Every structure is written in C-alpha cells, then in structure tokens.
Chimera marker file (.cmm) of the C-alpha trace (Angstrom):
<marker_set name="trace">
<marker id="1" x="145.591" y="154.342" z="-97.126" r="1" g="1" b="0" radius="0.5"/>
<marker id="2" x="148.933" y="152.614" z="-96.961" r="1" g="1" b="0" radius="0.5"/>
<marker id="3" x="149.230" y="149.036" z="-95.770" r="1" g="1" b="0" radius="0.5"/>
<marker id="4" x="152.443" y="147.466" z="-94.543" r="1" g="1" b="0" radius="0.5"/>
<marker id="5" x="152.415" y="143.700" z="-94.187" r="1" g="1" b="0" radius="0.5"/>
<marker id="6" x="155.024" y="141.624" z="-92.423" r="1" g="1" b="0" radius="0.5"/>
<marker id="7" x="155.586" y="138.292" z="-90.715" r="1" g="1" b="0" radius="0.5"/>
<marker id="8" x="155.953" y="135.838" z="-93.554" r="1" g="1" b="0" radius="0.5"/>
<marker id="9" x="158.631" y="133.188" z="-93.641" r="1" g="1" b="0" radius="0.5"/>
<marker id="10" x="159.459" y="129.509" z="-93.857" r="1" g="1" b="0" radius="0.5"/>
<marker id="11" x="157.807" y="127.106" z="-91.441" r="1" g="1" b="0" radius="0.5"/>
<marker id="12" x="157.360" y="123.367" z="-91.220" r="1" g="1" b="0" radius="0.5"/>
<marker id="13" x="153.960" y="121.778" z="-91.626" r="1" g="1" b="0" radius="0.5"/>
<marker id="14" x="152.060" y="121.907" z="-88.359" r="1" g="1" b="0" radius="0.5"/>
<marker id="15" x="153.803" y="125.085" z="-87.295" r="1" g="1" b="0" radius="0.5"/>
<marker id="16" x="152.530" y="128.602" z="-86.738" r="1" g="1" b="0" radius="0.5"/>
<marker id="17" x="153.158" y="132.110" z="-88.031" r="1" g="1" b="0" radius="0.5"/>
<marker id="18" x="151.620" y="135.497" z="-87.328" r="1" g="1" b="0" radius="0.5"/>
<marker id="19" x="151.209" y="138.075" z="-90.041" r="1" g="1" b="0" radius="0.5"/>
<marker id="20" x="150.789" y="141.766" z="-89.265" r="1" g="1" b="0" radius="0.5"/>
<marker id="21" x="149.288" y="144.550" z="-91.341" r="1" g="1" b="0" radius="0.5"/>
<marker id="22" x="149.650" y="148.170" z="-90.279" r="1" g="1" b="0" radius="0.5"/>
<marker id="23" x="147.349" y="150.745" z="-91.848" r="1" g="1" b="0" radius="0.5"/>
<marker id="24" x="148.480" y="154.359" z="-92.102" r="1" g="1" b="0" radius="0.5"/>
<marker id="25" x="147.443" y="157.531" z="-93.823" r="1" g="1" b="0" radius="0.5"/>
<marker id="26" x="143.735" y="158.155" z="-94.262" r="1" g="1" b="0" radius="0.5"/>
<marker id="27" x="142.417" y="155.313" z="-92.136" r="1" g="1" b="0" radius="0.5"/>
<marker id="28" x="139.199" y="157.064" z="-91.144" r="1" g="1" b="0" radius="0.5"/>
<marker id="29" x="136.360" y="155.286" z="-92.884" r="1" g="1" b="0" radius="0.5"/>
<marker id="30" x="137.971" y="151.879" z="-93.220" r="1" g="1" b="0" radius="0.5"/>
<marker id="31" x="135.196" y="149.340" z="-92.729" r="1" g="1" b="0" radius="0.5"/>
<marker id="32" x="137.039" y="146.078" z="-93.223" r="1" g="1" b="0" radius="0.5"/>
<marker id="33" x="140.572" y="144.719" z="-93.101" r="1" g="1" b="0" radius="0.5"/>
<marker id="34" x="141.552" y="141.341" z="-94.323" r="1" g="1" b="0" radius="0.5"/>
<marker id="35" x="143.955" y="138.961" z="-95.920" r="1" g="1" b="0" radius="0.5"/>
<marker id="36" x="144.061" y="137.345" z="-99.321" r="1" g="1" b="0" radius="0.5"/>
<marker id="37" x="146.633" y="134.927" z="-100.645" r="1" g="1" b="0" radius="0.5"/>
<marker id="38" x="147.959" y="133.806" z="-103.999" r="1" g="1" b="0" radius="0.5"/>
<marker id="39" x="149.410" y="130.309" z="-104.128" r="1" g="1" b="0" radius="0.5"/>
<marker id="40" x="152.035" y="129.571" z="-106.802" r="1" g="1" b="0" radius="0.5"/>
<marker id="41" x="150.411" y="129.367" z="-110.204" r="1" g="1" b="0" radius="0.5"/>
<marker id="42" x="146.948" y="130.141" z="-108.875" r="1" g="1" b="0" radius="0.5"/>
<marker id="43" x="144.683" y="133.125" z="-108.546" r="1" g="1" b="0" radius="0.5"/>
<marker id="44" x="144.384" y="135.313" z="-105.492" r="1" g="1" b="0" radius="0.5"/>
<marker id="45" x="141.855" y="134.042" z="-102.975" r="1" g="1" b="0" radius="0.5"/>
<marker id="46" x="140.164" y="135.318" z="-99.859" r="1" g="1" b="0" radius="0.5"/>
<marker id="47" x="141.529" y="134.128" z="-96.521" r="1" g="1" b="0" radius="0.5"/>
<marker id="48" x="140.003" y="136.152" z="-93.676" r="1" g="1" b="0" radius="0.5"/>
<marker id="49" x="138.557" y="139.555" z="-92.819" r="1" g="1" b="0" radius="0.5"/>
<marker id="50" x="137.553" y="141.561" z="-89.779" r="1" g="1" b="0" radius="0.5"/>
<marker id="51" x="135.362" y="144.617" z="-89.447" r="1" g="1" b="0" radius="0.5"/>
<marker id="52" x="137.129" y="147.790" z="-88.359" r="1" g="1" b="0" radius="0.5"/>
<marker id="53" x="135.182" y="147.637" z="-85.109" r="1" g="1" b="0" radius="0.5"/>
<marker id="54" x="136.361" y="144.092" z="-84.592" r="1" g="1" b="0" radius="0.5"/>
<marker id="55" x="132.836" y="142.896" z="-84.032" r="1" g="1" b="0" radius="0.5"/>
<marker id="56" x="132.710" y="140.439" z="-86.914" r="1" g="1" b="0" radius="0.5"/>
<marker id="57" x="135.151" y="138.097" z="-88.569" r="1" g="1" b="0" radius="0.5"/>
<marker id="58" x="134.995" y="136.088" z="-91.765" r="1" g="1" b="0" radius="0.5"/>
<marker id="59" x="137.040" y="133.085" z="-92.871" r="1" g="1" b="0" radius="0.5"/>
<marker id="60" x="137.524" y="130.953" z="-95.922" r="1" g="1" b="0" radius="0.5"/>
<marker id="61" x="136.457" y="127.357" z="-95.340" r="1" g="1" b="0" radius="0.5"/>
<marker id="62" x="140.009" y="126.205" z="-95.968" r="1" g="1" b="0" radius="0.5"/>
<marker id="63" x="141.377" y="128.115" z="-92.949" r="1" g="1" b="0" radius="0.5"/>
<marker id="64" x="138.406" y="128.056" z="-90.586" r="1" g="1" b="0" radius="0.5"/>
<marker id="65" x="139.520" y="126.753" z="-87.205" r="1" g="1" b="0" radius="0.5"/>
<marker id="66" x="143.226" y="127.138" z="-87.990" r="1" g="1" b="0" radius="0.5"/>
<marker id="67" x="143.608" y="130.862" z="-88.651" r="1" g="1" b="0" radius="0.5"/>
<marker id="68" x="142.480" y="133.744" z="-86.450" r="1" g="1" b="0" radius="0.5"/>
<marker id="69" x="142.210" y="137.357" z="-87.534" r="1" g="1" b="0" radius="0.5"/>
<marker id="70" x="142.250" y="140.133" z="-84.953" r="1" g="1" b="0" radius="0.5"/>
<marker id="71" x="142.604" y="143.909" z="-84.603" r="1" g="1" b="0" radius="0.5"/>
<marker id="72" x="144.727" y="146.170" z="-82.403" r="1" g="1" b="0" radius="0.5"/>
<marker id="73" x="143.040" y="149.547" z="-82.341" r="1" g="1" b="0" radius="0.5"/>
<marker id="74" x="145.734" y="151.798" z="-80.994" r="1" g="1" b="0" radius="0.5"/>
<marker id="75" x="148.101" y="150.759" z="-83.748" r="1" g="1" b="0" radius="0.5"/>
<marker id="76" x="145.607" y="150.398" z="-86.630" r="1" g="1" b="0" radius="0.5"/>
<marker id="77" x="146.921" y="146.902" z="-87.027" r="1" g="1" b="0" radius="0.5"/>
<marker id="78" x="145.353" y="143.645" z="-88.102" r="1" g="1" b="0" radius="0.5"/>
<marker id="79" x="146.903" y="140.288" z="-87.370" r="1" g="1" b="0" radius="0.5"/>
<marker id="80" x="146.506" y="136.875" z="-88.917" r="1" g="1" b="0" radius="0.5"/>
<marker id="81" x="147.513" y="134.116" z="-86.537" r="1" g="1" b="0" radius="0.5"/>
<marker id="82" x="148.073" y="130.999" z="-88.593" r="1" g="1" b="0" radius="0.5"/>
<marker id="83" x="148.296" y="127.635" z="-86.855" r="1" g="1" b="0" radius="0.5"/>
<marker id="84" x="148.494" y="124.016" z="-87.961" r="1" g="1" b="0" radius="0.5"/>
<marker id="85" x="149.943" y="125.208" z="-91.244" r="1" g="1" b="0" radius="0.5"/>
<marker id="86" x="149.819" y="122.922" z="-94.257" r="1" g="1" b="0" radius="0.5"/>
<marker id="87" x="151.934" y="122.898" z="-97.414" r="1" g="1" b="0" radius="0.5"/>
<marker id="88" x="148.867" y="124.068" z="-99.333" r="1" g="1" b="0" radius="0.5"/>
<marker id="89" x="148.931" y="127.268" z="-97.269" r="1" g="1" b="0" radius="0.5"/>
<marker id="90" x="152.081" y="128.242" z="-99.137" r="1" g="1" b="0" radius="0.5"/>
<marker id="91" x="151.353" y="131.523" z="-100.878" r="1" g="1" b="0" radius="0.5"/>
<marker id="92" x="152.053" y="135.223" z="-101.035" r="1" g="1" b="0" radius="0.5"/>
<marker id="93" x="149.729" y="136.797" z="-98.484" r="1" g="1" b="0" radius="0.5"/>
<marker id="94" x="148.309" y="140.249" z="-99.157" r="1" g="1" b="0" radius="0.5"/>
<marker id="95" x="146.773" y="142.635" z="-96.678" r="1" g="1" b="0" radius="0.5"/>
<marker id="96" x="143.594" y="144.363" z="-97.811" r="1" g="1" b="0" radius="0.5"/>
<marker id="97" x="141.523" y="147.265" z="-96.498" r="1" g="1" b="0" radius="0.5"/>
<marker id="98" x="138.173" y="148.456" z="-97.721" r="1" g="1" b="0" radius="0.5"/>
<marker id="99" x="137.195" y="152.105" z="-97.471" r="1" g="1" b="0" radius="0.5"/>
<marker id="100" x="133.818" y="152.761" z="-98.976" r="1" g="1" b="0" radius="0.5"/>
<marker id="101" x="133.769" y="151.032" z="-102.329" r="1" g="1" b="0" radius="0.5"/>
<marker id="102" x="137.512" y="151.181" z="-102.751" r="1" g="1" b="0" radius="0.5"/>
<marker id="103" x="139.963" y="148.426" z="-101.873" r="1" g="1" b="0" radius="0.5"/>
<marker id="104" x="143.555" y="149.050" z="-100.882" r="1" g="1" b="0" radius="0.5"/>
<marker id="105" x="146.350" y="146.504" z="-101.005" r="1" g="1" b="0" radius="0.5"/>
<marker id="106" x="149.620" y="146.124" z="-99.202" r="1" g="1" b="0" radius="0.5"/>
<marker id="107" x="152.692" y="144.474" z="-100.586" r="1" g="1" b="0" radius="0.5"/>
<marker id="108" x="152.693" y="140.718" z="-100.291" r="1" g="1" b="0" radius="0.5"/>
<marker id="109" x="154.529" y="138.670" z="-97.732" r="1" g="1" b="0" radius="0.5"/>
<marker id="110" x="155.609" y="135.149" z="-98.633" r="1" g="1" b="0" radius="0.5"/>
<marker id="111" x="154.628" y="132.217" z="-96.466" r="1" g="1" b="0" radius="0.5"/>
<marker id="112" x="156.257" y="128.897" z="-97.293" r="1" g="1" b="0" radius="0.5"/>
<marker id="113" x="155.180" y="125.736" z="-95.503" r="1" g="1" b="0" radius="0.5"/>
<marker id="114" x="157.483" y="122.765" z="-95.941" r="1" g="1" b="0" radius="0.5"/>
<marker id="115" x="156.256" y="119.194" z="-95.644" r="1" g="1" b="0" radius="0.5"/>
<link id1="1" id2="2" r="1" g="1" b="0" radius="0.2"/>
<link id1="2" id2="3" r="1" g="1" b="0" radius="0.2"/>
<link id1="3" id2="4" r="1" g="1" b="0" radius="0.2"/>
<link id1="4" id2="5" r="1" g="1" b="0" radius="0.2"/>
<link id1="5" id2="6" r="1" g="1" b="0" radius="0.2"/>
<link id1="6" id2="7" r="1" g="1" b="0" radius="0.2"/>
<link id1="7" id2="8" r="1" g="1" b="0" radius="0.2"/>
<link id1="8" id2="9" r="1" g="1" b="0" radius="0.2"/>
<link id1="9" id2="10" r="1" g="1" b="0" radius="0.2"/>
<link id1="10" id2="11" r="1" g="1" b="0" radius="0.2"/>
<link id1="11" id2="12" r="1" g="1" b="0" radius="0.2"/>
<link id1="12" id2="13" r="1" g="1" b="0" radius="0.2"/>
<link id1="13" id2="14" r="1" g="1" b="0" radius="0.2"/>
<link id1="14" id2="15" r="1" g="1" b="0" radius="0.2"/>
<link id1="15" id2="16" r="1" g="1" b="0" radius="0.2"/>
<link id1="16" id2="17" r="1" g="1" b="0" radius="0.2"/>
<link id1="17" id2="18" r="1" g="1" b="0" radius="0.2"/>
<link id1="18" id2="19" r="1" g="1" b="0" radius="0.2"/>
<link id1="19" id2="20" r="1" g="1" b="0" radius="0.2"/>
<link id1="20" id2="21" r="1" g="1" b="0" radius="0.2"/>
<link id1="21" id2="22" r="1" g="1" b="0" radius="0.2"/>
<link id1="22" id2="23" r="1" g="1" b="0" radius="0.2"/>
<link id1="23" id2="24" r="1" g="1" b="0" radius="0.2"/>
<link id1="24" id2="25" r="1" g="1" b="0" radius="0.2"/>
<link id1="25" id2="26" r="1" g="1" b="0" radius="0.2"/>
<link id1="26" id2="27" r="1" g="1" b="0" radius="0.2"/>
<link id1="27" id2="28" r="1" g="1" b="0" radius="0.2"/>
<link id1="28" id2="29" r="1" g="1" b="0" radius="0.2"/>
<link id1="29" id2="30" r="1" g="1" b="0" radius="0.2"/>
<link id1="30" id2="31" r="1" g="1" b="0" radius="0.2"/>
<link id1="31" id2="32" r="1" g="1" b="0" radius="0.2"/>
<link id1="32" id2="33" r="1" g="1" b="0" radius="0.2"/>
<link id1="33" id2="34" r="1" g="1" b="0" radius="0.2"/>
<link id1="34" id2="35" r="1" g="1" b="0" radius="0.2"/>
<link id1="35" id2="36" r="1" g="1" b="0" radius="0.2"/>
<link id1="36" id2="37" r="1" g="1" b="0" radius="0.2"/>
<link id1="37" id2="38" r="1" g="1" b="0" radius="0.2"/>
<link id1="38" id2="39" r="1" g="1" b="0" radius="0.2"/>
<link id1="39" id2="40" r="1" g="1" b="0" radius="0.2"/>
<link id1="40" id2="41" r="1" g="1" b="0" radius="0.2"/>
<link id1="41" id2="42" r="1" g="1" b="0" radius="0.2"/>
<link id1="42" id2="43" r="1" g="1" b="0" radius="0.2"/>
<link id1="43" id2="44" r="1" g="1" b="0" radius="0.2"/>
<link id1="44" id2="45" r="1" g="1" b="0" radius="0.2"/>
<link id1="45" id2="46" r="1" g="1" b="0" radius="0.2"/>
<link id1="46" id2="47" r="1" g="1" b="0" radius="0.2"/>
<link id1="47" id2="48" r="1" g="1" b="0" radius="0.2"/>
<link id1="48" id2="49" r="1" g="1" b="0" radius="0.2"/>
<link id1="49" id2="50" r="1" g="1" b="0" radius="0.2"/>
<link id1="50" id2="51" r="1" g="1" b="0" radius="0.2"/>
<link id1="51" id2="52" r="1" g="1" b="0" radius="0.2"/>
<link id1="52" id2="53" r="1" g="1" b="0" radius="0.2"/>
<link id1="53" id2="54" r="1" g="1" b="0" radius="0.2"/>
<link id1="54" id2="55" r="1" g="1" b="0" radius="0.2"/>
<link id1="55" id2="56" r="1" g="1" b="0" radius="0.2"/>
<link id1="56" id2="57" r="1" g="1" b="0" radius="0.2"/>
<link id1="57" id2="58" r="1" g="1" b="0" radius="0.2"/>
<link id1="58" id2="59" r="1" g="1" b="0" radius="0.2"/>
<link id1="59" id2="60" r="1" g="1" b="0" radius="0.2"/>
<link id1="60" id2="61" r="1" g="1" b="0" radius="0.2"/>
<link id1="61" id2="62" r="1" g="1" b="0" radius="0.2"/>
<link id1="62" id2="63" r="1" g="1" b="0" radius="0.2"/>
<link id1="63" id2="64" r="1" g="1" b="0" radius="0.2"/>
<link id1="64" id2="65" r="1" g="1" b="0" radius="0.2"/>
<link id1="65" id2="66" r="1" g="1" b="0" radius="0.2"/>
<link id1="66" id2="67" r="1" g="1" b="0" radius="0.2"/>
<link id1="67" id2="68" r="1" g="1" b="0" radius="0.2"/>
<link id1="68" id2="69" r="1" g="1" b="0" radius="0.2"/>
<link id1="69" id2="70" r="1" g="1" b="0" radius="0.2"/>
<link id1="70" id2="71" r="1" g="1" b="0" radius="0.2"/>
<link id1="71" id2="72" r="1" g="1" b="0" radius="0.2"/>
<link id1="72" id2="73" r="1" g="1" b="0" radius="0.2"/>
<link id1="73" id2="74" r="1" g="1" b="0" radius="0.2"/>
<link id1="74" id2="75" r="1" g="1" b="0" radius="0.2"/>
<link id1="75" id2="76" r="1" g="1" b="0" radius="0.2"/>
<link id1="76" id2="77" r="1" g="1" b="0" radius="0.2"/>
<link id1="77" id2="78" r="1" g="1" b="0" radius="0.2"/>
<link id1="78" id2="79" r="1" g="1" b="0" radius="0.2"/>
<link id1="79" id2="80" r="1" g="1" b="0" radius="0.2"/>
<link id1="80" id2="81" r="1" g="1" b="0" radius="0.2"/>
<link id1="81" id2="82" r="1" g="1" b="0" radius="0.2"/>
<link id1="82" id2="83" r="1" g="1" b="0" radius="0.2"/>
<link id1="83" id2="84" r="1" g="1" b="0" radius="0.2"/>
<link id1="84" id2="85" r="1" g="1" b="0" radius="0.2"/>
<link id1="85" id2="86" r="1" g="1" b="0" radius="0.2"/>
<link id1="86" id2="87" r="1" g="1" b="0" radius="0.2"/>
<link id1="87" id2="88" r="1" g="1" b="0" radius="0.2"/>
<link id1="88" id2="89" r="1" g="1" b="0" radius="0.2"/>
<link id1="89" id2="90" r="1" g="1" b="0" radius="0.2"/>
<link id1="90" id2="91" r="1" g="1" b="0" radius="0.2"/>
<link id1="91" id2="92" r="1" g="1" b="0" radius="0.2"/>
<link id1="92" id2="93" r="1" g="1" b="0" radius="0.2"/>
<link id1="93" id2="94" r="1" g="1" b="0" radius="0.2"/>
<link id1="94" id2="95" r="1" g="1" b="0" radius="0.2"/>
<link id1="95" id2="96" r="1" g="1" b="0" radius="0.2"/>
<link id1="96" id2="97" r="1" g="1" b="0" radius="0.2"/>
<link id1="97" id2="98" r="1" g="1" b="0" radius="0.2"/>
<link id1="98" id2="99" r="1" g="1" b="0" radius="0.2"/>
<link id1="99" id2="100" r="1" g="1" b="0" radius="0.2"/>
<link id1="100" id2="101" r="1" g="1" b="0" radius="0.2"/>
<link id1="101" id2="102" r="1" g="1" b="0" radius="0.2"/>
<link id1="102" id2="103" r="1" g="1" b="0" radius="0.2"/>
<link id1="103" id2="104" r="1" g="1" b="0" radius="0.2"/>
<link id1="104" id2="105" r="1" g="1" b="0" radius="0.2"/>
<link id1="105" id2="106" r="1" g="1" b="0" radius="0.2"/>
<link id1="106" id2="107" r="1" g="1" b="0" radius="0.2"/>
<link id1="107" id2="108" r="1" g="1" b="0" radius="0.2"/>
<link id1="108" id2="109" r="1" g="1" b="0" radius="0.2"/>
<link id1="109" id2="110" r="1" g="1" b="0" radius="0.2"/>
<link id1="110" id2="111" r="1" g="1" b="0" radius="0.2"/>
<link id1="111" id2="112" r="1" g="1" b="0" radius="0.2"/>
<link id1="112" id2="113" r="1" g="1" b="0" radius="0.2"/>
<link id1="113" id2="114" r="1" g="1" b="0" radius="0.2"/>
<link id1="114" id2="115" r="1" g="1" b="0" radius="0.2"/>
</marker_set>
C-alpha cells in the first residue's frame, strides 16, 4: 500500500485546510484510514480515523467538533477537513492505513497555523 498525502500549508488561526490521502497499490483489505500528527518537539499522536466502509469515524478529543474525516470510494481517498484551526494544531500530519495487523504510512505534510 502506498499513501500520498497532500494539502498542508500555512493558515491563520481560525482558518481551514483540507488534507487528502490517496491510497494505491494493494488496497484490498484496508480496514481503516486515518491521520496522525507530530507537533514540533513532541511525539506522534492520533488525530482521526475512518473505517474503509466509511461507517464509523474516530477523533481525538483535541479535534472533535473541528475536524472531519471522510472517504471518497472511487478514488481510494481519505480527507481531513480541518476548521477553526489553532496554533497548537501546527504539526506534520501523516496519513495512515491499516491492513490486517500492519500499518502503512504516507509521507508527512506540514500544517502551520499562525496566531
């Protein structure tokens, strides 16, 4: 499974961004796609996830109500719509897919929120 993430950038506090993650290769069997992030000087943390069917979503408390994860089936793509961004959302965001017991990672995309 290959994951290509995009959509990061610089935005002012209160603004919005949408991240995209396209899965390719052996996508059959993926059960979950999601996003993690690593703020400067901190460890990687969970942000949001969605089942491959799209029937269930999961969010970290810190983004609940501000971020929305969704799936586009025809393009094997997951999106993370981020709204009401805060400076503490500044991080490198990583796309993640789970196939069986194995996790796959995309390259990170930097999101910088200025105050």
